[in-house]
C-alpha positions in Angstrom: -2.8 13.4 23.1 -5.0 13.6 20.0 -6.1 16.8 18.3 -9.8 17.5 17.9 -11.4 15.1 15.5 -13.5 16.8 12.8 -15.2 13.8 11.3 -16.5 15.4 8.1 -17.3 12.0 6.6 -19.4 11.1 9.6 -21.6 14.1 8.8 -22.7 12.5 5.6 -26.0 10.5 5.7 -26.2 7.3 7.7 -26.2 5.1 4.5 -22.6 6.0 3.9 -21.3 4.1 6.9 -22.1 2.1 10.0 -21.5 3.6 13.4 -19.6 1.3 15.8 -16.7 1.2 18.2 -13.7 -1.0 17.7 -13.8 -4.4 19.5 -11.4 -4.5 22.5 -8.5 -6.9 22.7 -7.1 -8.7 25.6 -3.4 -7.6 26.2 -2.3 -5.0 23.7 1.4 -4.3 23.3 2.9 -1.6 21.1 5.5 -3.1 18.7 6.1 -0.1 16.5 5.3 3.6 16.6 6.1 5.9 13.8 7.3 8.8 15.8 8.0 11.1 12.9 4.5 10.6 11.5 3.0 11.2 14.9 4.8 14.5 15.2 3.6 15.4 11.7 0.0 14.7 12.8 0.5 16.9 15.9 0.5 13.9 18.3 2.9 13.4 21.2 4.8 10.1 20.6 5.4 9.6 24.4 1.7 9.9 25.1 0.9 7.5 22.2 3.3 5.0 23.7 1.8 5.2 27.1 -0.8 2.6 28.3 -3.6 5.1 27.5 -2.2 5.7 24.0 -1.7 2.0 23.3 -5.3 1.4 24.4 -6.5 3.8 21.7 -4.2 2.3 19.1 -5.5 -1.2 19.9 -9.2 -0.1 19.9 -9.7 -0.6 23.6 -10.4 3.1 24.1 -12.0 5.7 21.8 -10.4 9.1 21.9 -12.5 12.1 22.9 -14.3 13.6 20.0 -14.0 10.5 17.8 -17.1 9.2 16.1 -15.9 5.8 14.9 -17.4 4.4 11.7 -16.9 1.6 9.1 -17.3 2.9 5.6 -19.6 1.3 3.0 -18.4 0.6 -0.5 -18.7 -1.8 -3.3 -16.2 -3.0 -5.9 -15.1 -5.1 -8.8 -12.9 -7.9 -7.5 -10.9 -9.5 -10.2 -13.5 -8.2 -12.7 -16.6 -9.4 -10.8 -18.8 -6.8 -9.2 -19.8 -7.2 -5.6 -22.5 -4.6 -4.7 -21.6 -4.5 -1.0 -18.1 -4.8 0.5 -17.2 -2.1 3.0 -14.8 -1.9 5.9 -15.1 -5.5 7.1 -12.2 -5.2 9.6 -11.5 -1.5 10.0 -12.9 1.4 11.9 -12.3 5.0 11.0 -11.7 6.8 14.3 -12.0 10.2 12.6 -10.0 12.9 10.8 -7.4 15.3 12.2 -5.7 18.4 10.7 -2.0 17.8 10.7 0.7 20.4 11.2 0.6 21.4 7.5 -3.1 22.0 7.6 -3.9 18.8 5.7 -6.9 16.7 6.7 -5.9 13.1 7.5 -7.9 10.0 8.3 -6.9 7.9 11.3 -8.1 4.3 10.9 -7.7 1.1 12.9 -7.2 -1.9 10.7 -7.9 -5.3 12.2 -10.1 -3.8 14.9 -12.9 -6.4 14.9 -16.0 -7.3 13.0 -18.4 -4.7 11.4 -21.7 -5.0 9.6 -19.6 -5.3 6.4 -17.5 -8.3 7.6 -19.4 -11.0 5.6 -18.8 -13.6 8.3 -15.2 -12.7 8.8 -13.6 -12.2 12.2 -12.6 -8.6 11.5 -9.1 -9.2 12.8 -5.7 -9.0 11.2 -2.7 -11.2 11.7 0.7 -9.8 12.7 2.4 -10.6 9.4 0.1 -8.6 7.1 0.2 -5.7 9.5 4.0 -5.6 9.6 4.1 -6.0 5.8 1.8 -3.0 5.3 3.9 -1.0 7.7 7.1 -1.8 5.8 5.9 -1.4 2.3 3.8 1.8 2.9 6.7 3.5 4.7 9.1 2.4 1.9 6.8 3.9 -0.7 6.7 7.2 1.3 10.5 7.3 1.3 10.5 6.6 -2.4 8.3 9.7 -2.9 5.2 7.8 -4.1 1.8 8.9 -2.8 0.7 6.4 -0.2 -1.3 5.7 3.0 1.0 5.7 6.0 1.5 3.5 9.0 1.4 5.2 12.4 1.5 2.2 14.7 1.4 -1.6 15.0 0.0 -3.2 18.1 0.0 -6.9 18.9 -3.3 -7.8 20.5 -2.5 -10.9 22.6 -5.3 -12.7 20.9 -4.8 -15.3 18.2 -6.4 -15.1 14.8 -7.2 -18.2 12.9 -6.4 -18.6 9.2 -4.8 -21.8 8.0 -3.2 -21.9 11.5 -3.4 -19.8 14.7 -1.4 -16.6 14.2 -0.7 -13.7 16.5 -3.3 -10.9 16.1 -2.4 -7.3 15.5 -3.9 -3.9 14.7 -2.5 -1.4 12.3 -3.1 2.3 12.7 -3.4 3.7 9.2 -3.2 7.3 8.1 -4.6 8.4 4.8 -5.8 11.5 2.9 -9.1 9.7 3.0 -10.4 6.1 2.6 -12.8 7.0 -0.3 -12.4 4.6 -3.2 -13.7 4.1 -6.7 -15.9 1.4 -5.1 -17.4 4.0 -2.7 -19.0 5.6 -5.8 -20.0 2.3 -7.1 -21.8 1.5 -3.9 -24.3 4.3 -4.5 -24.4 4.0 -8.3 -25.3 0.3 -8.1 -28.4 1.2 -6.0 -29.5 3.9 -8.4 -28.8 6.4 -5.6 -27.8 9.4 -7.7 -28.2 11.8 -4.7 -25.7 9.6 -2.8 -23.2 9.8 -5.8 -23.7 13.6 -5.8 -23.2 14.0 -2.1 -20.0 11.9 -2.2 -18.7 13.8 -5.2 -19.3 17.1 -3.5 -17.5 15.8 -0.4 -14.5 14.6 -2.5 -14.3 17.9 -4.3 -14.3 19.8 -1.1 -11.7 17.6 0.5 -9.4 16.6 -2.3 -10.1 18.7 -5.4 -11.3 22.2 -4.3 -10.2 23.7 -7.6 -12.4 21.3 -9.6 -14.9 23.3 -11.7 -17.5 20.5 -11.7 -18.1 16.8 -11.7 -16.5 16.1 -15.0 -13.5 18.1 -14.0 -13.3 16.0 -10.8 -13.3 12.9 -12.9 -10.5 14.2 -15.0 -8.4 15.2 -12.0 -8.8 11.7 -10.5 -7.7 10.3 -13.9 -4.6 12.5 -13.9 -3.6 11.5 -10.4 -4.1 7.8 -11.1 -2.1 8.0 -14.3 0.8 9.6 -12.4 0.6 7.2 -9.5 0.7 4.0 -11.7 3.6 5.5 -13.7 5.5 5.8 -10.4 4.7 2.3 -9.4 6.2 1.0 -12.6 9.3 3.1 -12.3 10.3 1.3 -9.0 9.1 -2.1 -10.0 6.1 -2.2 -7.6 3.3 -4.7 -8.1 0.2 -3.9 -6.2 -1.2 -7.3 -6.6 -4.9 -6.7 -6.1 -6.1 -3.6 -8.1 -9.8 -4.1 -7.5 -11.9 -1.0 -7.7 -12.3 -1.0 -3.9 -8.5 -0.7 -3.6 -8.2 2.4 -5.7 -8.2 5.6 -3.7 -9.9 8.7 -5.1 -7.2 10.8 -3.5 -4.5 9.2 -5.7 -2.7 7.4 -2.9 -1.5 3.8 -2.9 -3.8 2.0 -0.6 -4.4 -1.6 0.7 -1.0 -3.4 0.8 -2.2 -7.0 0.6 -0.3 -9.4 -1.7 2.0 -6.6 -2.9 5.7 -7.0 -3.7 8.6 -5.5 -5.6 9.9 -7.1 -8.8 13.4 -8.5 -8.7 14.2 -9.8 -12.2 12.5 -7.7 -14.8 9.5 -9.1 -16.7 6.2 -7.4 -17.5 4.3 -10.6 -16.6 5.6 -10.7 -13.1 2.9 -11.8 -10.6 3.3 -12.6 -6.9 -0.2 -12.9 -5.6 -1.3 -16.5 -5.0 -4.9 -15.5 -5.8 -4.1 -13.8 -9.1 -4.0 -17.1 -11.0 -4.5 -15.6 -14.5 -2.2 -12.6 -14.1 -4.9 -9.9 -14.3 -2.8 -7.7 -12.0 0.6 -8.5 -13.4 3.3 -5.7 -13.2 2.9 -4.7 -16.9 -0.9 -4.8 -16.8 -1.3 -2.3 -14.1 -1.7 0.7 -16.4 -4.4 -1.1 -18.3 -6.2 -2.1 -15.1 -6.1 1.4 -13.8 -7.8 2.6 -17.0 -10.4 -0.1 -16.6 -11.1 0.9 -13.0 -11.3 4.6 -14.0 -13.9 3.6 -16.6 -16.0 2.1 -13.8 -15.7 5.4 -11.9 -16.9 7.2 -15.0 -19.9 5.0 -15.2 -20.8 5.8 -11.6 -20.4 9.6 -12.2 -22.2 9.7 -15.5 -25.6 10.8 -14.0 -23.8 13.9 -12.7 -22.4 14.8 -16.1 -25.7 15.2 -18.0 -29.3 14.1 -17.7 -29.1 12.7 -21.2 -27.5 9.3 -20.9 -26.0 9.4 -24.4 -24.4 12.8 -23.8 -23.1 11.7 -20.4 -21.6 8.6 -21.9 -19.9 10.6 -24.6 -18.5 13.0 -22.0 -17.2 10.2 -19.8 -15.5 8.5 -22.7 -13.9 11.7 -23.9 -12.5 12.3 -20.5 -11.3 8.7 -20.1 -9.5 8.8 -23.5 -7.0 11.3 -21.9 -5.8 8.6 -19.5 -3.6 6.8 -22.0 -1.6 9.9 -23.0 -1.4 11.1 -19.4 0.0 7.8 -18.2 2.3 7.5 -21.2 3.8 10.9 -20.7 4.2 10.4 -17.0 5.8 7.0 -17.4 8.2 8.1 -20.2 9.2 11.2 -18.1 9.9 9.0 -15.2 12.0 6.6 -17.3 13.9 9.5 -18.8 14.9 10.5 -15.3 16.0 7.0 -14.5 18.2 7.0 -17.6 19.7 10.4 -16.8 18.0 12.1 -19.7 17.1 15.7 -19.0 15.7 16.6 -22.4 13.2 14.8 -24.7 14.5 13.5 -28.0 13.0 11.5 -30.7 13.9 7.9 -30.3 14.0 7.9 -26.5 11.2 5.5 -26.1 12.9 3.0 -28.5 16.2 3.3 -26.6 14.4 2.7 -23.2 12.5 -0.3 -24.5 15.7 -1.7 -25.9 17.2 -1.6 -22.4 14.1 -3.2 -20.8 14.3 -6.0 -23.4 17.9 -6.6 -22.5 16.8 -7.0 -18.8 14.0 -9.3 -19.7 16.0 -11.5 -22.0 18.8 -11.7 -19.5 16.6 -12.2 -16.4 18.4 -9.2 -14.9 17.5 -7.4 -11.7 15.4 -4.2 -12.4 16.6 -2.1 -9.5 20.3 -3.0 -9.7 20.4 -2.5 -13.5 19.4 1.1 -13.2 21.6 1.8 -10.2 24.6 0.3 -12.2 23.6 2.3 -15.3 24.3 5.5 -13.3 27.9 4.2 -13.0 28.2 3.5 -16.7 27.6 -0.2 -16.4 25.3 -1.7 -19.0 24.0 -5.2 -19.4 26.3 -7.9 -20.8 25.8 -8.7 -24.6 23.9 -5.5 -25.2 24.1 -5.8 -29.0 25.3 -2.2 -29.4 22.8 -0.7 -26.9 25.5 0.9 -24.9 26.9 2.7 -27.9 23.4 4.1 -28.7 23.0 5.2 -25.1 26.4 7.0 -25.1 25.4 8.8 -28.3 22.2 9.8 -26.7 23.9 11.1 -23.6 26.2 13.2 -25.8 23.1 15.3 -26.6 22.6 16.2 -23.0 24.1 19.4 -21.5 24.9 17.9 -18.1 28.3 16.5 -17.1 28.7 12.9 -16.0 28.8 13.8 -12.2 25.6 15.8 -12.4 23.9 13.1 -14.4 25.0 10.4 -11.9 23.8 12.4 -8.9 20.4 12.9 -10.7 20.1 9.2 -11.5 21.0 8.1 -8.0 18.3 10.4 -6.7 15.6 8.5 -8.6 17.0 5.0 -8.9 16.9 3.4 -5.4 19.7 1.4 -4.0 17.3 -0.3 -1.6 13.7 -1.5 -2.1 11.7 -3.9 0.1 13.3 -7.0 -1.3 10.7 -9.8 -0.8 13.2 -12.2 0.9 14.2 -9.4 3.3 10.5 -8.6 4.1 9.8 -12.3 4.7 12.8 -12.7 7.0 11.7 -9.7 9.1 8.2 -11.0 9.3 9.3 -14.5 10.3 11.6 -13.2 13.0 8.7 -11.2 14.5 6.0 -13.9 14.2 8.1 -16.9 15.2 10.5 -15.5 17.7 9.0 -12.1 18.8 12.2 -10.6 17.5 11.7 -7.2 15.9 15.4 -6.5 15.2 15.3 -7.5 11.5 12.0 -5.5 11.1 13.6 -2.4 12.7 16.8 -2.7 10.6 14.9 -3.1 7.4 12.8 0.0 8.2 16.0 1.9 8.8 17.5 0.8 5.5 14.3 1.7 3.5 13.9 5.1 5.2 16.8 6.3 3.0 16.5 4.3 -0.2 18.7 6.3 -2.4 21.7 6.6 -0.1 24.1 3.7 -0.3 25.5 2.7 3.1 28.3 0.2 3.3 27.0 -1.5 6.4 23.7 -2.3 4.6 25.2 -3.4 1.3 23.6 -6.9 1.6 20.1 -5.2 1.5 20.8 -4.2 -2.1 21.4 -7.7 -3.3 18.6 -9.7 -5.0 17.5 -13.0 -3.7 18.7 -16.3 -5.0 17.1 -17.5 -8.2 15.2 -20.2 -6.4 13.7 -17.6 -3.9 12.6 -15.4 -6.8 11.0 -18.2 -8.8 9.0 -19.6 -5.9 8.0 -16.4 -4.1 4.3 -15.9 -3.5 2.3 -13.4 -1.5 -1.0 -14.3 0.3 
C-alpha cells in the first residue's frame, strides 16, 4: 500500500523532534481521498480506502517502515517570539519518493497530543480540515506551490472548542515541513551546530545546487518572493504569516484563517485574531521580507565567524528581496493584463486599474476575467483608452491575448461563502455533496462551465463585509 519510507529527517539528532505514534481514534471514517495525488505518490487508492488504509490515515495504525515524529520549531507569532512551538497536533509518518522521484512528507494533522502541544488536545475539528483540503487543492489547480491534501478522515470523537465539534484528521503531503521557525528553534538556543545540520539537510533536500549557506539563504529568498507574488495575483490572504508558517521549500503551508479577497482592497483582513491588520492582503510582501530577515539572523553564524561581516552579508542578501518580489509581481500582473512585453509606464497603468477597483469596491477576480473580454470598470476616467493604446504596442491578436489572459485569470476561486456553505453542510448534516461539487469546480479554475456559473459570482455585500475566519 505504502512505498518504503526513507525518514531522512528522523536521522537527524533527537533534539530535532520527538518520537511518538499518533493517538488512535474511536470510529474512523474516510470522507475524502485524493485519488489523483495518491497515484502520484505511488499509492493504491483502493487500498487506502480499505479499512486497513483508513486506519493508517486516522492514526490507528502505523505503516511498516514509518518512524513517526513531531517536529520541533520556534516562531514569531504576530511579531512576538515564542522559543518553542513545534508540531502540537501533527505527526510526520515519514517521507516517500513519488513517481517523479521527488521526496514528499506524509503527515497526519489532528492526530493527537505531542510534547509540543502546550496543553492542547492535539486534535482538529472537521471544519478546518475540510477548509485546508479545499484551499490547498485549489491553490494546486491555480499553479501556486502548496502543500497538498491526501485524505480527510472523520474520527467519531468530538473535539471541544467553543462547542463540541466533529473531530477529523487531515493527511497532508509536503515537500517538507521545515520552516523559518525550525531554524529559529536552534538559533534561539545558541545551537550553531543544530543550525548547520538543518541547513545541510535543507540544501541536500531542497537546494542541491546551492553553493553554500549564503546561497541557500538567497535561494529561499527568491522562492518566497515568487510565492507571495503569486498569492497577490489571485487575491489570496494567508491570514497568519508567522515565521513558523513559512516553509523553507517555498510552498504555501498552514491554511488556518486564510481566505480569498472578493472586493479589491489592500487592507483586506479576514482573520478574527489579526486585529491590527498585520497580515492584511497588501502587507504580505512586507511581512515575507520581515520573516526572511529572521531567517537571515538564524543563519548568520554560518555566513562568517565575524558577526559584523555576517550581518553585512545577511543584509546584502536580503536587500535583493524587494526587487525579486517587485519583478515577479509586475510580471504576474502583466500576464493578467495580457501584456506580453515590458513597456515603460506599465506599472502606472496597472496601479490605475487597481485604484479603480478599490474606489468602486469591485470584485478582483471578476474584474480581470471581464478585462479579457474588453470590459473595463465603469467611470474609468480614460483608463480604458490608455489600456487600448498600450495593447496596440503588443504583437498578439485579440484572440491570442484573450486565451492567454483566461489562462492566468481564474473564473473560479474558493469564494468564502461557497467554502462556508460546503463546510456547514458537512458539519451540520453530514452532507458532503456541496464539498465535492466545490472541489470539482476548483479543480479546473480557468475553464468556464455553464453549469457552474453561480460559483463565479461574488457574495452579497453583507456577506463580504461581515466575513471572518477563525
